[in-house]
C-alpha positions in Angstrom: 117.5 86.7 -29.5 114.9 88.8 -31.2 112.7 91.3 -29.4 110.0 90.8 -32.0 107.4 88.1 -32.1 105.2 87.1 -34.9 101.6 88.3 -34.3 100.2 87.4 -37.7 97.1 85.2 -37.3 97.8 81.6 -37.8 95.9 79.9 -40.6 94.6 76.5 -39.7 94.2 74.4 -42.9 91.5 72.3 -41.3 89.5 75.3 -40.4 89.8 76.7 -43.9 88.8 73.4 -45.4 85.7 73.3 -43.1 84.8 76.8 -44.2 85.2 75.8 -47.8 83.0 72.7 -47.4 80.3 74.7 -45.5 80.3 77.4 -48.2 80.0 74.8 -50.9 77.1 73.0 -49.2 75.2 76.3 -48.7 75.7 77.2 -52.3 74.7 73.6 -53.3 71.5 73.9 -51.3 70.7 77.1 -53.1 71.6 75.8 -56.6 71.7 72.0 -56.6 71.5 71.5 -60.4 74.1 74.1 -61.1 76.5 72.8 -58.5 76.1 69.1 -59.3 77.4 69.9 -62.8 80.8 71.0 -61.4 81.8 68.8 -58.5 84.6 69.9 -56.0 87.8 68.0 -56.1 88.1 67.1 -52.4 90.3 64.4 -50.7 88.8 61.1 -49.5 89.2 62.4 -45.9 87.2 65.6 -46.6 84.5 63.6 -48.5 84.1 61.0 -45.7 83.9 63.6 -43.0 81.4 65.6 -45.0 79.3 62.5 -45.6 79.5 61.5 -41.9 78.4 65.0 -40.7 75.6 65.3 -43.2 74.2 61.8 -42.5 74.6 62.3 -38.7 72.7 65.6 -38.9 70.0 64.0 -40.9 69.8 61.0 -38.6 69.6 63.1 -35.5 67.0 65.4 -37.0 65.0 62.4 -38.1 65.1 61.2 -34.4 63.7 64.5 -33.3 60.6 64.3 -35.6 58.9 63.1 -33.4 61.4 63.0 -30.5 62.7 59.6 -29.7 65.9 59.0 -27.7 66.8 55.7 -29.4 66.2 57.1 -32.9 68.4 60.1 -32.0 71.2 57.8 -30.9 70.7 55.7 -34.0 71.1 58.9 -36.0 74.5 59.5 -34.2 75.8 56.0 -34.6 73.9 54.1 -37.3 73.2 56.8 -39.9 76.8 57.7 -40.6 77.7 54.0 -41.0 74.7 53.4 -43.4 75.5 56.6 -45.3 79.1 55.7 -45.9 78.4 52.1 -46.8 75.5 52.8 -49.2 77.4 55.7 -50.8 80.4 53.5 -51.3 78.3 50.6 -52.7 76.6 53.1 -55.1 79.9 54.5 -56.2 81.3 51.0 -56.8 78.2 50.1 -58.8 78.5 53.1 -61.1 82.3 52.6 -61.3 81.9 49.1 -62.6 78.9 50.1 -64.7 81.3 52.5 -66.5 83.9 49.8 -66.9 81.5 47.1 -68.2 78.9 49.1 -70.2 80.7 52.3 -71.1 84.1 50.6 -71.6 86.0 53.2 -69.7 87.4 53.9 -66.2 86.3 56.9 -64.2 87.6 58.2 -60.9 86.0 56.4 -58.0 86.5 59.5 -55.9 84.6 61.7 -58.4 81.8 59.2 -58.6 81.7 59.0 -54.7 81.5 62.8 -54.7 78.6 62.8 -57.2 76.7 60.3 -55.1 77.4 62.2 -51.9 76.0 65.5 -53.2 73.1 63.8 -55.1 72.1 62.2 -51.8 71.6 65.5 -50.0 67.9 65.9 -51.0 67.3 62.3 -49.7 68.9 63.2 -46.4 66.8 66.3 -46.1 63.5 64.6 -47.0 64.4 61.7 -44.7 63.9 63.9 -41.7 60.1 63.8 -42.1 59.9 60.2 -43.1 58.5 59.1 -39.7 55.5 61.4 -40.2 55.0 60.9 -43.9 56.8 57.7 -45.0 56.4 58.2 -48.8 58.4 61.5 -48.5 61.5 59.2 -48.6 60.7 58.4 -52.2 60.3 62.1 -53.0 63.8 62.7 -51.6 65.2 59.8 -53.6 63.4 61.1 -56.8 65.3 64.4 -56.4 68.5 62.4 -55.8 67.8 60.4 -59.0 67.3 63.6 -61.0 70.6 65.1 -59.7 72.4 61.9 -60.3 71.3 61.9 -63.9 72.4 65.5 -64.4 75.7 64.7 -62.7 76.4 61.6 -64.7 75.7 63.5 -67.9 77.7 66.6 -67.1 80.6 65.2 -65.1 81.2 61.9 -66.9 79.9 62.8 -70.4 77.4 59.9 -70.3 74.6 60.0 -72.8 71.6 61.6 -71.3 69.4 58.7 -72.4 71.7 56.1 -70.8 72.0 58.1 -67.5 68.3 58.4 -67.2 67.9 54.7 -67.9 70.5 53.8 -65.2 69.0 56.2 -62.7 65.5 54.8 -63.4 66.6 51.3 -62.7 68.2 52.4 -59.5 65.1 54.3 -58.5 63.0 51.2 -59.2 65.2 49.1 -57.0 65.0 51.6 -54.2 61.2 51.8 -54.6 60.9 48.0 -54.4 63.1 47.9 -51.3 61.1 50.7 -49.7 57.8 49.0 -50.5 59.0 45.7 -49.1 60.2 47.5 -45.9 56.8 49.2 -45.5 55.0 45.9 -45.9 57.3 44.3 -43.2 56.6 47.3 -40.9 52.8 47.0 -41.3 53.1 43.2 -40.6 55.1 43.8 -37.4 52.6 46.5 -36.3 49.7 44.0 -36.8 51.5 41.3 -34.8 52.6 43.6 -32.0 
């Protein structure tokens, strides 16, 4: 039996990964265009947890402006689900776009990573959407710009084609947003 015990600090890989993610997001917020050009190579688990945390934080903060208990709870429960589903659908859309129109296969995980980080401005601007509804479109415009840069630099897509694809996606989001605003105004008039 030894009289010595190991007193070196234990390194927890999950803690180190969380610190790496946090540092990357802080740097991303400082330099989004630079960081979207060189995406991190994270596992699916890290990507999903990151997306869930970011969408949950955005949803909760959205529920606080102005404060509303049900919107806060929706931010905790619904926002992460919507965030994961929409990011995955967007990633699949671009994945199959590459296969059909670009005649090549790209990493679904890398596309998912691009969409996750491109969506961060949308999540940030979404916080004030209850006070100023069109600000959602401003957030998505930033998302679209970052997506175009990311597609061009990470997937060597022609700039013209990436701008065209992102413009189509923005137009779809704009139409859906407008339709939603019309439905909300109809409901307000009825109620």
